[in-house]
N, C-alpha and C positions, 0 to 999 in steps of 0.2 A: 504494500500500500504506500501511497505517497504521504507526504507530511500533512498534518491537519490544517495547515493554512491554505491548502489547495482547495479550490471550489469544485474540482473534479478529481475523484480517486479512481485509479485504474489498477486492477489486480488480474494477473493471468496465471491460471493453474489448470491442469488436466484438460487442456484444449478449450477452456472457457475463459473469455475475458469478461470481467465484471466491472462495469462503469457505475460509480455511485455519485449522484448529484450531492454536493457537500456544502450547502449553506443552510443547515438545519434551523438556525435562528431566524431565517427569513423564509421558511418553508421551501427552501431550494429554489426560490424565484431567480430568474435569469438576469444577469447583467452582461454588458458587452464583454467584460473580462472572462466571465464564466463561459460564454459562447466560444471564446477563443481557446480556452483550455479544453472544452468538449470537442471542438474540431480536431485539435491535436490528438486527443485520445482515440477518437473514431478513426482517424488516419493511421494511427499506430496499430489499431486492431486490424484494419483492412490490409495492412502491409505485412503482418506477422503470419507466416504460413502455418505456424503451429496452432493458431486460433481457429476453431471450427464452430464456435457459437458465441454470441454476445448476450450478456445479461445486463439489463439496465434497471437501476433502482434508485431510491433516494435515501438520504440519511435522516434520522430523526422521525418526527411524527407525521411528516407529509412527504408525498412524492415530489410534487412541483406545483407551486402556486402561479406558474406562468411568468410573465414579465414583472420584474421589480420596477414599479412605477416611479421610484425615487432615483433610478439610474439616469444620469444626465443625458444619455443618448435618447431617451424617450420621454423625459419629464416635460409636462406641458409648460410652454412659455407664452409670451405675449402674443405671438403669431401662431402658436401651435407647432409641435414637432412634425417632421416628415417621417411618419411611422413606416412608410413604404421602404425607406432606407434600411431600417432595422430588420424588416421582414426579408428584403432582398439579400441583405448581407449575412444575416444570422439564421432566421427560422427556416426559410425555404431551403437553403443548402443542407441544414440538419435533417429535415424530413426526407429530402432527396437522397442523402447519403445513407440513412437508415434503410430506406426501401431498396436501394441499389446494392447494399452490402451483400457480398456473395456467400452468405451464411445465414442461418436462422438468427433472428433477434427476439429474445424473450424479454418481456418487461414485467417486473414485479412491483406493482403499485402498492406501496406500504401505507399510504394515507391519502389525504386529499390530492386530487389531480384537477387543477382548475385552469381555465383559459388555455393558453398554449401548452401548459403542462398536461392537460387532458388529451389534447390532440397529438402531442408528441408520443404519449403512451399508445394511443390508438394507431399510430403509424408503424408500430412494431408488429412483428409477425404473430407472436403468441403472447397474450396478455393475461397474467394472473393478478388478482387483487385481494388484499386482505379484506375480511368481511366488514371491517370498520372504515374501509376506504370509500371514497366517493368521487364522482366525476361531475364537474360543473362547467358549463359553457358560460363563463362569467362575463364575456365581452359586452353583452347587451346592457349590463349594469352600468357601464361607463361610456356608452354610445359608440361601441366598436362592433365589428363583425368577427365571427370566428375565423382565425387564421391558422397557420401551421397545418394546412390541409383540412381543417375542420369542415368547411362547406363541401368538400369533396368526399371525405371519409364518412361523415355522419349519415347522409342519405343512403349510402351503400351498405352501411352496417344495420341501421334501424329503420330505414324507410323515410319517405319524404315527410309524412305527417309528424312523426316523432322528432325528426331532425329539425323541422321548423319550430315545433314547440320548445325543444331544448335550447335552440339558438335564440328565440325571441323572449322566452321566460327566464332562462338561466336557472332552471330548477336543478336541485341536487339529485343525482342518480346514485343510488347505493350500489355497492359491488354486486349484491345478489340480483338487483334489478338489471344491472348491466349484463350480467350473465344470462338472465332470462330473455333479454332483448337481443342477444347476439352481439353486443358491443365488445365483449371480452370472452376469452376461453373459459375461465373458471374463477369463482370466488372461493377462497380458502380461509380457514381459521387464522387469525392474526399470528398466533405463535407457531404456525406451520408454514407461513408464506415463504420465507427465505429457504427453508429446507426443501419445500416442494419445488420452488423455482430453480434452486441449485441442482436438484436431482434431475429435473427436466432438461436443464441446459447441459449437464454432463452427459445425459443420454443422447441428446441431439449431437453432441460433439463426437460421439462414436459412430454416427451414421454416415451415409454417403453424402458428404458435404456438397459436392458439385451437383449431385442430383437434387438435393434440397434447394440449392440456389436456383436451379432451373424450374422447380415447382413454384418457388416464390416469383420468379420472373413471369411464368405463364399466368398465374393467378392475378398478379398485379396488372397484367396487360388485358385481362379478359373483359373488364368492365367497359373498356373503350373500343373493343373489337366486335365486329359481327361474327356470326358462326363460321363462315368460310375463312375469314382472316384468322380466327382462333385455331381452326383445324390446321391451317397451314403452319401456324406458329408451333402447335403441338408436334407436327411432323418434324420441323426443323430442330426443335429442342430435344425431341426423342432421339433424333439422329446423333446429336451431340452427346446425350446421356449414354447412348449405346457404345460410344467409343471410350468411355472412362474405365479406369482400372477397377473402380468399385462395382460397376455393372458386371464385369467379368468375375470378380470375387463373389458377388452375390449369387450369381448363377452357379458357380463352382461349389459354393457352400451348400446351396439347395440340393444339387445333384449328389454331393457327398454326405448329405444329412449331418452337417455340422454348423456351428455358429459362424457367421461371416466375420472377417476381420477387416473392416473398412479403413481406408487410409485417407479419405477425403480428397481423392484425386481420380 
């Protein structure tokens, strides 16, 4: 782990990189400096060939309260800040990098996920949340729109009507309600969250990583494609998957009736 003055902690073990948002006194709300540290950490994860799964979580009692409104980069002034600069510089690249990361991204939501914090969590591949956690599209409370992909992700996860209600009302959604609505994979007991998330990440890290990355690529593309385009994409990605070491190992293990030993290549 890094030193406690860092706003982002990175730990790598057993093929799993764990990134922890580390401003617990401010519910891990984002500043420009924190974004910079997070970019560096995600880049390190992407470039480390030993890493086969990313686990994202928060320190303390919250996952992420979104943007720190006291940060000078976004604090309202006489003429109002250009929030588009913050989004273009920080939030959009983060969402894009998480979705493009060639490995599974697991998110363990340990407490409130509000504003951009909620939508960053929902941009991850598999989301677990403590039962005490909640998701809040808080933007409408201060005259803003959901960003960090929220207006794209929410309707696809929960449907148009619920997405509109969540965005316009800013209601709190419990972890169990989020699971029931299909926003997240699973709600788990608070004291089991990190154990379950860690076990899931370690399991994913033993699987055919390139194959999982291709699954991620195909599913992420599906909402924008018609059926014919998606069928062609499946053909192309399956061709790529069929040329991997892990496909050969998986078939050999099946034929030989043994457990496969995937190497992530």
